[in-house]
C-alpha positions as CSV (number, residue, x, y, z in Angstrom):
1,E,13.5,35.2,32.2
2,A,13.8,31.8,33.3
3,G,16.7,32.3,35.7
4,R,19.8,30.8,36.3
5,G,20.1,27.1,36.3
6,T,20.9,23.9,34.0
7,P,17.7,22.1,32.2
8,E,17.2,18.7,33.4
9,V,16.0,16.6,30.8
10,I,13.9,12.7,32.1
11,I,13.0,9.8,29.6
12,L,10.8,7.2,30.0
13,D,11.3,5.0,27.5
14,P,7.8,3.4,26.0
15,E,7.2,0.7,29.4
16,G,8.0,3.9,31.8
17,H,11.4,3.3,32.4
18,K,13.8,6.7,33.7
19,N,17.5,6.2,33.2
20,T,17.2,3.6,30.1
21,V,17.8,6.5,27.6
22,P,20.7,8.5,28.3
23,V,20.6,12.4,27.2
24,K,23.5,14.6,27.1
25,V,22.9,18.3,27.9
26,R,25.7,20.5,26.8
27,Q,25.5,24.7,26.9
28,V,25.8,26.3,23.5
29,N,25.7,29.8,25.0
30,E,24.4,31.5,27.9
31,E,20.4,31.0,27.3
32,S,20.4,27.1,24.8
33,W,21.2,23.7,25.4
34,R,21.8,21.3,23.3
35,C,20.1,17.7,24.1
36,E,20.7,14.6,22.4
37,Y,20.0,11.3,22.9
38,V,19.9,8.2,21.1
39,A,17.3,5.6,21.9
40,S,17.8,1.7,21.5
41,T,14.1,0.7,21.7
42,I,11.5,1.5,19.1
43,G,8.0,2.9,20.3
44,L,6.7,5.7,21.9
45,H,9.3,8.3,24.3
46,S,7.9,10.8,27.0
47,I,10.9,13.4,27.3
48,N,10.1,15.2,30.2
49,I,12.4,18.7,30.4
50,F,12.4,20.7,33.5
51,F,14.0,23.8,34.3
52,A,15.2,25.2,37.9
53,G,12.7,21.9,39.1
54,Q,9.6,22.9,37.1
55,A,8.6,21.3,33.9
56,I,8.9,23.5,30.9
57,P,5.7,24.7,28.9
58,N,4.4,21.7,26.4
59,S,6.5,19.2,28.7
60,P,6.2,15.8,28.4
61,F,7.0,15.4,24.4
62,G,6.1,12.4,22.8
63,V,8.3,10.9,20.6
64,K,7.1,8.6,18.0
65,V,11.3,6.2,17.8
66,S,11.0,3.6,14.6
67,P,13.4,1.2,13.2
68,V,16.3,1.8,11.2
69,C,14.7,1.8,7.7
70,D,16.8,-0.1,5.0
71,A,16.3,0.5,1.3
72,R,18.4,-2.6,0.6
73,K,15.8,-5.0,1.4
74,V,12.9,-3.9,-0.3
75,R,12.4,-5.9,-3.7
76,A,10.0,-4.6,-6.8
77,S,9.2,-7.0,-9.8
78,G,5.9,-6.9,-12.4
79,R,5.9,-6.1,-16.2
80,G,5.8,-2.2,-15.0
81,L,9.9,-2.8,-14.6
82,Q,10.6,-5.2,-17.5
83,P,13.1,-4.0,-20.3
84,L,10.4,-4.9,-22.6
85,G,7.3,-5.9,-23.3
86,V,5.3,-2.8,-22.4
87,R,3.4,-1.0,-25.0
88,V,1.5,2.3,-25.5
89,K,-1.7,2.1,-23.4
90,D,-0.7,-0.9,-21.5
91,S,-1.5,-1.2,-17.7
92,A,2.4,-0.9,-16.9
93,D,1.6,-2.7,-13.4
94,F,4.4,-3.9,-10.6
95,K,4.6,-4.5,-6.9
96,V,6.8,-3.4,-4.2
97,Y,7.4,-5.5,-0.9
98,T,9.1,-3.7,1.9
99,E,8.9,-6.3,4.7
100,G,12.0,-6.4,6.9
101,A,13.1,-3.0,5.4
102,G,11.8,-1.4,8.6
103,E,9.5,1.8,8.5
104,G,9.7,4.2,5.2
105,N,7.6,5.7,2.7
106,V,7.8,4.0,-1.2
107,E,8.2,6.8,-3.2
108,V,7.8,5.7,-7.3
109,K,8.3,8.4,-10.1
110,V,7.9,7.4,-13.7
111,I,9.3,10.0,-16.2
112,G,8.6,9.2,-19.8
113,P,10.1,10.3,-23.1
114,G,10.7,13.9,-23.0
115,G,11.1,14.1,-19.3
116,S,7.3,14.0,-18.7
117,N,6.3,12.7,-15.5
118,E,3.5,10.0,-15.5
119,V,1.0,9.5,-13.7
120,V,1.1,6.3,-11.3
121,T,-1.4,5.1,-9.0
122,V,-1.0,3.0,-6.2
123,K,-3.2,0.5,-3.9
124,Q,-2.0,-1.0,-0.7
125,I,-2.5,-4.8,-1.3
126,D,-1.1,-5.2,3.0
127,Q,1.2,-3.8,5.2
128,Y,4.1,-4.4,3.2
129,I,3.4,-4.8,-0.2
130,F,2.3,-2.1,-3.3
131,E,1.0,-2.2,-6.2
132,Y,1.6,0.7,-8.7
133,V,0.4,1.1,-12.2
134,Y,1.2,3.7,-15.0
135,H,-0.5,3.8,-18.1
136,P,2.1,4.9,-21.0
137,K,0.9,7.4,-23.4
138,K,4.0,7.3,-26.2
139,E,6.5,4.9,-27.3
140,G,9.9,5.1,-26.1
141,R,12.3,4.7,-23.0
142,Y,10.5,5.3,-19.6
143,I,12.3,5.4,-16.4
144,V,11.1,4.4,-13.0
145,M,12.8,5.4,-9.7
146,V,11.7,3.5,-6.9
147,S,12.8,4.7,-3.5
148,Y,12.4,4.0,0.5
149,G,12.6,6.4,3.0
150,G,14.8,8.6,0.6
151,Q,17.0,5.9,-0.7
152,E,17.0,4.2,-4.2
153,I,16.3,0.6,-3.8
154,P,18.3,-2.0,-5.5
155,K,18.3,-2.4,-9.1
156,S,16.4,1.5,-9.5
157,P,16.0,3.0,-11.8
158,F,14.3,0.6,-14.4
159,E,14.9,1.3,-17.7
160,V,11.3,-0.2,-19.8
161,N,10.9,0.4,-23.6
162,V,7.7,1.1,-24.4
163,G,6.5,-0.1,-27.5
164,P,3.8,0.7,-30.3
165,Y,0.5,0.1,-29.1
166,K,-1.1,-2.2,-31.1
167,E,-4.8,-3.5,-31.5
168,T,-5.6,-6.8,-30.7
169,R,-8.5,-9.3,-31.4
170,I,-7.3,-11.8,-29.1
171,R,-9.8,-11.9,-25.9
172,A,-10.2,-14.0,-22.9
173,Y,-13.7,-14.0,-20.9
174,G,-15.3,-16.4,-18.5
175,P,-15.8,-16.8,-14.0
176,G,-12.6,-17.9,-13.9
177,L,-10.8,-14.8,-14.6
178,K,-12.9,-13.1,-12.2
179,G,-12.5,-15.1,-8.9
180,G,-11.8,-18.6,-7.8
181,V,-12.8,-21.1,-4.9
182,V,-9.7,-23.3,-3.2
183,G,-10.1,-27.2,-4.8
184,F,-12.8,-26.3,-7.5
185,P,-11.8,-25.7,-11.4
186,A,-11.8,-21.9,-12.7
187,L,-12.3,-22.0,-16.0
188,F,-12.0,-19.0,-19.2
189,T,-11.7,-18.7,-22.6
190,V,-9.2,-17.2,-24.5
191,E,-10.2,-16.1,-28.5
192,T,-7.5,-15.3,-30.9
193,N,-9.9,-14.5,-33.3
194,G,-7.9,-15.3,-36.4
195,E,-4.1,-13.5,-34.9
196,T,-1.1,-15.7,-33.8
């Protein structure tokens, strides 16, 4: 039994200042109170709750306030999103750019012919760039869905028409395909072996 009283809530902003985040406290029923606040700055806020002058168990609560996430500012590009040009067994790759979109998670789903979920691998290039790759197993229509913070990004879903596998004798090799140095030539060779 907590006894009679009203909860007191004090929120400290990331700078440790009091009273920069107002809190509305209203009684829902005899034993419950609804507390609401709107943070105006990002960062770790300390939520301190007192009842009858005493801190309640587990108080203070650390709450990380994130910036608003805007999926409309996310962009995606690459061969794996193009309507034509991908073939069975190709590495269908694309990049997702999240700079300026706030904090959120990128989610990618690739649906193959017949509704099959395709395996997609991801590699984080830097804080804002993610590279995704899938390998189509059969020809047909693939749907690539890209969302950020639970919302689809512009132009998603992407429709990719995967063509049949084609064996090729064209080969490329050489040091210029492995790495390079600024200001020096990067050389490699492409042999068509009779293909046109």
